[in-house]
C-alpha positions, 0 to 999 in steps of 0.5 A: 499500499503506496498509503503506508509509511514505515519509519523508526520507532518514536517515544509516542509509539508506545501505546499504539504499538502494544495495542496492536501487538496484544490484537495480533500476538493473542498468545503472546500479549506484552504489557507496559512493563515488559517493552520496556525492560525488554526491549527499550531497556535492552543495552543493544536496542537501537531506533534505527532498527525498530520499524513501524508501520502507519497508515495515512492517518497516523496509526501505527498498522505494523512493527518489526523489531531488529536486534544487534549486539552493541555489547559482548554478550558473555563467553559468546562475545559480539557474535558479529555475524548475527542479528535478530527479528525478536518480534514482528506483525501487522494489524489484522486488517492490513494483512496480506497488502504487502506491508510485512514484506516491506518490513522485512525487506527494510530490516534485512537492508539495515542488517545487510549494511551492517555486515550481518549474514545470520538472521534468526526469528525470535531467540534473542538472548538475553531478552527473548519473547520466543523461540520462533515462530508459535506454528499453531497460533501464527502458522502463516507466518512461518511461510511468509518468511521462507519465501524470503529465503529463511529456513526452518531448521527444528522446532522448540516447545513450550512445557507446562504442568500444575502441581496441586497434589505434587509430591516428590515419586518413591523412585525419585525419593530412593535416588536422592537417598543413594546419591547421598548414601553412595556418594555424599551427594545432595541438593541444597538450597543456594547461599551466598557462600557457593557465589563464586563457585557457581559463577565458576561451575556456570562458566566451565560447563554452560554457556554465558547465558546461564552464568547472566541468569545467575548473576542477575537473580544473585544481584537482586538477593533471591538465590536462597529462595530461587537456587538449588545445588547438588554439592559433593562431601567436598562442598564441590558443585555438581549441579545446579538449578534455577526457576524465576529467571525473569522473576515469573515464579513458576517460570522453570530453569535453566538445570544442569549436572557437571558432564563427568557426573551426568548419568547418576540422575542428579539432575531428576533430583534437582528437577523434583526438588526443585518442584516441591520447593515451588509447590510448599512455597504456594506456587502451583504452576510450573512452565518452561518457554523452551525445550527439545529433543532428550529434554522434552523427552524427559519433561514428558516422562515428568507429567508436563505436557506441551502447550507451545510448538515453535519453529525454528527459523534462520535466514544464513547468507 
């Protein structure tokens, strides 16, 4: 539509952008606080990569957010070839009128001028909204992006479970007791004396995003209530489990065990101990935003159900 103007985001767009966002992304609504926290206050936010489509009356009818790193992200560094489109939408009344195509072409041109050759839909760290397009709620977005050369590389799922009447299975209790008796490994709540050793444990075993999650939690002095540790008889950390990384109390994860200690079901014990801790705190719903493969099968066995299916989509030039 020739009457549609694509421009950079302005401060006075917020109310309209959020209104149209919630009309379009009905399974992923956003509030003003989340919009500020995850977008405007992100250190990588750049108004030049935040596009708004407006009609002839000046009303917002579309939005596209682009992200590239201005600052290194833990051990991932600057990821100089990468760019992200964390979120994009067009008002339902204006879809199939080439507005989305204009937004994509403009943001891709901006990425190209910055030397970016690897574009991911969603999945932007640290402030992602979803791993990729929802295959059920926004199925039309997948062929739309494929028409621009994007490829679907896999699937990630969101899962959840109600914790009413939750109990730790007897099998898990037996494993827990066996770990203590045979290996002197136990699960304990985090305490401040483990701050440095936990950060080092994560640096040695997992990606930079995990370190950031812990650091931000500890800065809020929430570690004691949100983090569990598996330790050996020397008080060395061999496993870790966390929740509420974004201050949403029922949000589970991440959790993991050091490579040399895997296969002993330490992760299973951490998982169920965390669920019991959540239940005892009056948290009756647990969910996670992103998993697949073997991890998904683990959660399946624990009784969690798939609530969302996301396509993992990239374009590599």
